C-alpha positions in Angstrom: -3.2 -26.4 -21.2 -4.3 -28.3 -17.6 -5.2 -25.7 -14.9 -1.6 -26.6 -13.3 0.0 -24.5 -16.2 1.1 -20.8 -15.8 2.4 -19.8 -19.2 3.3 -16.3 -17.5 5.8 -17.6 -15.5 4.1 -16.7 -12.1 3.3 -19.0 -9.1 1.3 -21.8 -9.7 -2.2 -22.1 -9.2 -3.6 -23.1 -5.7 -5.8 -25.7 -5.4 -7.8 -26.4 -1.9 -8.2 -30.1 -1.0 -12.2 -30.8 -0.9 -14.1 -29.7 2.7 -15.7 -33.5 2.3 -17.4 -33.4 5.6 -18.2 -30.0 5.9 -19.8 -29.3 2.4 -21.6 -32.9 2.9 -23.6 -31.1 5.6 -24.5 -28.1 3.9 -25.5 -30.1 0.6 -27.4 -32.0 3.2 -29.4 -29.3 4.6 -27.2 -29.1 8.0 -27.8 -25.5 9.5 -24.6 -23.4 8.8 -24.3 -22.9 12.8 -23.7 -26.0 13.5 -21.8 -26.9 11.1 -18.8 -24.0 11.5 -19.5 -25.4 15.3 -18.3 -28.8 14.4 -16.0 -27.4 11.1 -14.6 -24.4 12.6 -11.5 -24.1 9.7 -14.4 -24.6 7.2 -14.1 -21.2 5.0 -17.3 -22.6 3.3 -19.4 -22.7 6.1 -18.3 -19.6 7.2 -19.4 -17.9 3.8 -22.8 -19.7 3.8 -23.3 -18.4 7.6 -22.0 -14.6 6.0 -24.1 -14.7 3.1 -27.7 -16.3 5.0 -26.5 -13.0 7.2 -25.9 -10.7 4.0 -29.6 -11.9 3.0 -31.2 -11.1 6.3 -29.8 -7.2 6.4 -27.2 -7.9 8.8 -24.3 -6.5 7.9 -22.0 -6.7 10.4 -22.6 -10.2 11.2 -22.3 -11.0 7.7 -18.8 -9.1 8.2 -18.1 -10.8 11.0 -19.0 -14.5 9.4 -16.8 -13.7 6.1 -13.9 -12.0 8.3 -13.4 -15.2 10.2 -13.5 -17.8 7.0 -11.3 -15.5 5.1 -8.7 -15.8 7.9 -9.4 -19.4 8.1 -9.2 -19.9 4.2 -5.8 -18.0 4.6 -4.5 -20.9 6.7 -5.3 -22.9 4.4 -3.7 -21.8 1.4 -1.1 -21.5 3.3 -0.7 -25.1 4.2 -1.2 -26.2 0.4 1.6 -23.9 -1.2 0.7 -20.3 -1.8 2.8 -17.7 -1.1 0.8 -14.6 -0.5 -0.3 -14.3 -4.1 -1.4 -15.6 -7.4 -4.0 -17.6 -8.7 -6.6 -19.5 -6.7 -9.0 -20.1 -9.2 -13.0 -20.4 -9.1 -12.6 -23.2 -10.6 -11.8 -25.3 -8.7 -14.8 -26.1 -6.3 -12.9 -26.6 -3.1 -11.7 -22.3 -3.4 -14.9 -21.5 -3.5 -15.3 -21.5 0.2 -12.2 -19.1 0.4 -13.8 -17.2 -2.6 -16.8 -16.3 -1.4 -15.3 -15.7 2.0 -13.1 -12.2 0.0 -15.8 -11.6 -2.0 -18.0 -11.2 1.2 -15.5 -9.6 3.2 -15.2 -7.2 0.1 -19.5 -6.7 -0.1 -19.7 -6.1 4.0 -16.4 -4.2 4.1 -17.9 -1.5 1.1 -21.0 -1.2 4.0 -19.8 -0.8 6.4 -17.8 1.8 5.2 -14.3 0.1 5.5 -13.0 1.3 1.8 -9.4 0.6 2.3 -10.1 -3.0 2.9 -13.1 -3.3 0.7 -10.2 -1.5 -2.0 -8.3 -3.9 -0.9 -10.0 -7.3 -1.1 -11.2 -6.1 -5.0 -7.4 -6.4 -5.5 -7.1 -9.8 -3.9 -10.1 -11.1 -5.6 -8.5 -9.9 -9.3 -5.3 -11.3 -8.3 -6.6 -14.9 -7.0 -8.9 -15.1 -10.3 -9.2 -12.3 -12.7 -12.8 -13.9 -14.0 -14.3 -12.6 -10.6 -13.0 -9.2 -10.8 
């Protein structure tokens, strides 16, 4: 079975294109703030910023960075055929920037008491890729 095959009859997986420039810069050790400034559409850059803020105890900043990356990711998903539901597999590496933002948004929303948002994010994570739930 290929990654594109859907035996349940639902929508096919959405596979985002590789964010080569931002990914290469981040892998090369570039500062994530600079990468986000140069590539504001990059969910990966926002995910890196969100995780760094979280690790430093800056929960509200983590939430804000995750929210920006999440919305940038939704834009990218829609541009690539996503209709508001269906698989966005973690196994496809270019999807990971968006998924990391979604996970970070869920985590930070829970931490600041945004329980409804945290629950919506948890459901969305499970819809995107049940292995992440």
